C-alpha positions, 0 to 999 in steps of 0.5 A: 220884768214888770210887776202888773197888778190887776184890780177887779172888785168882784167875786163873780165870773162874768165877762170882765172877770174872764177878761182879767183872768185870761189877761193875767194868765197870758201876761204871766208868761213874761211878766210878774202878775198879781190879780186882786179880785175875781171868783175865789172858786176859779181864780186862785188855781188858774193863776197859780198854774200860770205862775201868777198870784191871786189876792182877794178883792170881792169889794172895795174895802177888801181890794184896797187892803190887798192893794196896799199890801203890795209894795212893788207894783210897776203898773196897776190895771183897774177894771170897772169903776169900783176898781178905778176908785181903789186904784186912785186911793190905794196906789202909791204915788209913783205907780201909774194906773191904767183903766180898762174900759169894758162898757160903752158909757162914762163912769157915771152920772150925778154929783157923787159919780162926777166927784169919783170921775175927777178923783180917778182922772187925776190918777189914771195915766192911760185908758184902754177900751176893748172896742171902738164902740166902747171908745166912742162912748166913754167920754175920754181919750183911750187906746182901743185894744180888742179883747182876744181869746185863745186859739183853738185848733180846727178838728172834725166835730159831730155837732148837735142840732142845738142853738147856744145862748151863753150870757148872764140872764140880766135885763141888759143882755136881752135874753128875751130876744133870743127866746122870742127869736127861737119861737119865731124860727123853724127850730122848735118844729125842726127838732132843734133845741135852744140851750140857754147857758148862764144865771141871773135875775131874769131866769124865772121870767125867761122860763115863763116867757118860753112857756107862754110862747109854747117853746119850753119843751125845746128850750134847755136852761143850763144854769151856770156853765163851767166847761163852756168849751164843751158847749161850743164844740157841741152847738151848731149855731151861736145866738147873740142878742145883746144890743149894746155888747162892748165886744163879746167874749162869748162871741169870740169864743164861739168864733174860735171854735168855728161856730156860726154866729147870729148876732144883733147888728150893734155894739161890738158885734159889728167889729167881730162878726161884722168883719165877715161880709156875709155876717148873719146880723139882724137889727137890734130887737128885730125878732122877725129878721133875727129868726130869718137869719137863724133859719138860714143857718138851721136849714143849710149845713154847708152854709153853717160850716163855711160861715163858721170857718170864716169866723174862725179865720177872723178870730185867728187873725184879729182877736187873739190873746197874744195880740191883745197882750202884746199891745197892752204891754206896750201901753204899760211900758209907755206909762212907765217912761 
């Protein structure tokens, strides 16, 4: 039994943290798992229920303190640059480090970042990218292991006339494209609603944009959403506007629930939604074509249902947590040999 130690220098609960939490929970079925960092409101109870251990790591100093208190790690798995640094500094020399790359970019630029990159590269034994898109942009050799989400059994669902956007409200996520797409679509005039789940620095600007475009009466800003599964079961369409998504856990979760997805034809979306020949993809930031793709589903319930079921089948075949964990454990074993 391996002792796997995940490090993420964060106290948030966004996509990377969700990846770490799910990975820790699932691997704990067969291995000993410790997770350093992640939202202290969520991680401790979830990991404890799965038989794993949580330790604080909201920043580099706290994560380093936690890591150095662990005497018997077999492999350290780092997530994002701060965690890479903590692993490189704090890991015992004999313990291999595996860096998981979540974003389609090198570790940084500039003199300091290059120094950090050299430090990390000397200690990291292997790198895992969550998608082919990420692997093509990180600047080093990596093993592609697609993220997975838990399977969801198909069941009759009475869905509402609602389009769901679920992401951090930060500039790189381009939630403004979703608002503009909604305004250009037939959704507001047809009695549909746009649900925007998530918090972030852009919330006030996005609310103002919806008001300026005259669609604020049909847009609901939900804030931070704890029970995302309930939203997926209620929504009829999922809209994913981000043009540079590494892979997109929210998209995979929508697929698992049989929710049809309209997404930008870019980044990891081409590997998830794009696996369906009839995928409803639009050129990144092209609001007119995004609205046309959305309207094609809003006005055709049989098409929504059929498309959603095809996406569910793709998720069940290619993007499961079980598949992700099995391949990841193979990497961990390989760096120990």
